C-alpha positions as CSV (number, residue, x, y, z in Angstrom):
1,X,-119.3,70.2,-136.5
2,X,-118.0,70.2,-133.0
3,X,-116.6,67.0,-131.6
4,X,-119.7,66.5,-129.3
5,X,-121.9,66.9,-132.3
6,X,-119.6,64.3,-134.2
7,X,-119.9,61.9,-131.4
8,X,-123.6,62.2,-131.0
9,X,-124.5,62.2,-134.6
10,X,-126.5,59.1,-135.6
11,X,-126.4,58.7,-139.6
12,X,-129.5,57.3,-141.4
13,X,-128.0,53.9,-141.4
14,X,-127.6,54.2,-137.6
15,X,-131.1,55.0,-137.2
16,X,-132.2,52.1,-139.2
17,X,-130.3,50.0,-136.9
18,X,-131.8,51.7,-133.9
19,X,-128.4,52.7,-132.8
20,X,-128.0,54.4,-129.4
21,X,-124.5,55.8,-128.0
22,X,-124.2,54.4,-124.5
23,X,-120.8,55.4,-123.6
24,X,-117.5,56.9,-125.5
25,X,-114.0,56.8,-124.1
26,X,-112.4,60.0,-125.5
27,X,-109.1,59.0,-123.6
28,X,-108.4,55.6,-124.8
29,X,-110.7,55.3,-127.6
30,X,-113.6,53.1,-127.2
31,X,-117.3,52.9,-127.4
32,X,-120.3,51.1,-126.3
33,X,-123.4,51.4,-128.6
34,X,-126.9,49.6,-128.4
35,X,-128.7,48.3,-131.5
36,X,-132.3,47.1,-132.1
37,X,-132.8,44.4,-134.7
38,X,-136.1,44.6,-136.5
39,X,-138.1,41.6,-137.8
40,X,-137.2,43.0,-141.3
41,X,-133.6,41.8,-140.4
42,X,-134.1,38.5,-140.3
43,X,-132.9,35.7,-142.7
44,X,-134.4,32.8,-143.9
45,X,-133.5,31.0,-140.8
46,X,-135.0,33.2,-138.3
47,X,-131.9,34.8,-137.1
48,X,-130.5,38.3,-137.7
49,X,-128.7,38.4,-141.2
50,X,-125.1,38.6,-141.1
51,X,-124.7,41.9,-143.1
52,X,-126.9,43.6,-140.5
53,X,-124.4,42.3,-137.5
54,X,-121.5,43.6,-139.7
55,X,-123.1,47.0,-140.1
56,X,-123.7,47.2,-136.3
57,X,-119.8,46.3,-135.8
58,X,-118.7,48.7,-138.5
59,X,-120.5,51.6,-136.7
60,X,-118.9,50.6,-133.3
61,X,-115.6,50.1,-134.3
62,X,-115.5,53.4,-136.3
63,X,-116.9,55.2,-133.2
64,X,-114.0,53.8,-131.1
65,X,-111.6,55.7,-133.4
66,X,-113.7,59.1,-133.7
67,X,-113.8,59.2,-130.0
68,X,-109.8,60.2,-130.2
69,X,-109.9,62.0,-133.5
70,X,-109.7,65.8,-133.8
71,X,-113.0,67.3,-135.0
72,X,-111.2,68.2,-138.2
73,X,-110.5,64.6,-139.2
74,X,-112.7,61.7,-139.9
75,X,-112.2,57.8,-140.8
76,X,-113.1,55.4,-143.2
77,X,-113.2,51.8,-143.0
78,X,-110.9,50.2,-145.3
79,X,-111.3,46.5,-143.9
80,X,-113.8,45.1,-141.7
81,X,-113.1,41.3,-140.7
82,X,-116.0,39.9,-139.0
83,X,-116.4,36.3,-137.2
84,X,-119.8,35.0,-136.6
85,X,-119.7,33.0,-133.3
86,X,-123.6,32.2,-132.7
87,X,-126.9,32.8,-134.2
88,X,-128.1,36.3,-133.6
89,X,-131.7,36.3,-132.0
90,X,-134.1,39.2,-132.8
91,X,-133.8,41.9,-130.2
92,X,-131.2,44.3,-128.7
93,X,-127.6,43.9,-129.1
94,X,-124.6,45.8,-127.5
95,X,-121.5,46.5,-129.3
96,X,-118.3,47.4,-127.3
97,X,-115.4,48.6,-129.4
98,X,-111.7,50.0,-128.4
99,X,-108.8,51.2,-130.4
100,X,-106.1,49.0,-130.8
101,X,-103.5,51.3,-132.5
102,X,-103.2,54.3,-134.3
103,X,-100.8,56.6,-136.3
104,X,-101.3,59.8,-138.3
105,X,-103.0,58.0,-141.4
106,X,-104.3,54.5,-140.3
107,X,-106.0,52.8,-137.2
108,X,-107.0,49.5,-136.0
109,X,-109.9,48.9,-133.8
110,X,-111.8,45.8,-132.4
111,X,-115.2,45.0,-131.2
112,X,-117.7,42.5,-130.1
113,X,-121.4,42.2,-130.4
114,X,-123.5,40.6,-127.8
115,X,-127.3,39.8,-127.8
116,X,-129.6,40.9,-124.9
117,X,-128.8,37.7,-122.8
118,X,-125.0,38.7,-123.1
119,X,-124.2,36.1,-125.5
120,X,-121.2,36.9,-127.7
121,X,-122.6,36.5,-131.4
122,X,-119.8,38.3,-133.5
123,X,-116.6,39.9,-133.1
124,X,-114.6,42.1,-135.7
125,X,-111.4,43.9,-136.2
126,X,-111.2,47.2,-138.3
127,X,-108.4,49.0,-140.4
128,X,-109.5,52.6,-140.9
129,X,-107.8,55.3,-143.0
130,X,-107.8,58.8,-141.3
131,X,-108.8,61.7,-143.5
132,X,-109.6,65.4,-143.4
133,X,-113.4,66.0,-142.5
134,X,-115.5,67.5,-145.3
135,X,-118.6,68.7,-144.0
């Protein structure tokens, strides 16, 4: 895969989440993604289930690193630490992420998730392991 194909690729889980890549910062490492929460994602309280929010943040924080990786490498999330700040209403979410630091084998990224009204509903930090790509 070329670098552009890697950055544009939406995996099956991303399709389920209605993932749309809005912007990618290939210089500093960062991404803006949009997601669409479906009624099937709601929990018993009528808000988006936390695991779904984690998946959105996992996708966003990983893409922040992919933005600066050479095409022959990829990254695997080793740790994702999520803080839930507000109940997440059904609808569209925007995830913004950035690369915090990186060496040859590891990286740290950070992200935030906002609802359609701009309310910050969750934040995350991720530690990722950089590995050779196997296509």
